[in-house]
N, C-alpha and C positions, 0 to 999 in steps of 0.2 A: 732533384731527388730521384731522378730516374737512374737506377742502378741496374745493371744487368746481372742477374744471378744465373749460375749454371742450371740448365734445365735437366730434370731427371729423365734418364733414358731407361726404357724398358730393356732388361737383359735379352740378348739375342738367344736363340735356341742353340747356337753352337757353343756358348760358354759352358764350361764344365764347373758345376757347383760341387764343393766337397761333400762326400758321403761318409757314413760311419766307417766303411771299410778302409777309407784312406788314412785313418788315424790308428796309431798302435794301441793295442788292447792293454789294459793294466794287468800287471802280474798279480796272481792270487797269492797272498801271504798268510801264513799262519801267525797268530799273535805269539809273541815271545813270552815265555814263562819266566818270571823273575822270582828269586827266592824270597820267601816271607821272612821279614825281620821284625823282631819285637822292639819297636821304638817306644820310648817313654814319652808321654805327653809332656810338653814344656810346662814348667811350673812358673807361676807368676807371683810376685810378692806384692801384696796390697799395702799401699802406704796411705795412711790416713793423715791428712794435714789439718792442723787446728786452725780454725778461722779466728782471726783477731779482729774484734769489733772495737771501735774507738770508745774509750771510756767517757761517760758523761760526768760533768761536774756535779757536785752535790748542790742541793738547793740552798740559796742564800737567805737564811732566816733574818738577817739584819735588813736586807732589802725589802722583804715582805713586811717586817715590822714598821719600817719607815713609810711604806706606801699605806698601810692600814692606819697608822697614826695621822698621816697627812689627810687621808679621806675623812677620818673622824673629826679632825679639827675643822675641815671645810664644811661639814654639815652640822656642827655643834652651834647652837645659837650663842649669841654674844652674852654669855653669863660670866661674870667676873673675869678671870684671866685664863679660862680653860682653853680657848683657841690658841692663845700665845704659848701656853705650856705644851699643848699637843704639837704645835708647829715646831717648837724648839726640839722636842723629842723626835719628831719626824726628820728634822734636819740632822740630828745626831746619828740616828740609826741609818738613815739613808746615806750619810757620808761614810759610815763604817762599811755598809753594804757595797757602796760604789768602790771603795778601796779594795775590798776583797774580790770584787768582780774584775777590777783592772789587773790584779795580781794573778788572775786565773785560778783562784782558790775556790770559787763558787760561781754559780750562774746568777742571772737576775739583774743584769746591769740596767735594763730599762726600768724595772721596778724601783731600783735604787735612785735613779735620776728623777723619776716621778716623785719619790718621797722627799728628795732634797728640794725640788722646785716647789712642791706644795708646802713644805716647812718654811721656806723663805717667804712665800706669798702670805701665809697665815701669820707669821711673826711680824712682817712689815705692815700687814693690814691691821693687826691688833694694835701695834704701836701708833699708827696713823689715826685709828679710831679713838684711842685713848687720848691722843693729843687734841683731837677735835672736841672731845667732851670735856 
């Protein structure tokens, strides 16, 4: 790692250093006068772009009805055939709502599936309970 670097040497007295007199002096110039012209400012046309937002689907009323009927049938005590009727209605409305959601006519596919599942469980539960009694 021992490398020899050139040593700095002090300039000798005989060396001539450049002085200000050795350089040419800049010429003194007068600024040139340009004629004044009347330029019009550029005009800009403002273009407004309309923002397009994606349209949302309308609410699926059949899916909501199927879910509500399925929940009502689940909490209704076993009186007569009310859970069976509510389950069948939940299955009907949930099926219609699921069909509309699959055709992209309305939103609420999850509610429709929940209404169908609750309707099937309530209808089968009511049939099994009636068979056991």
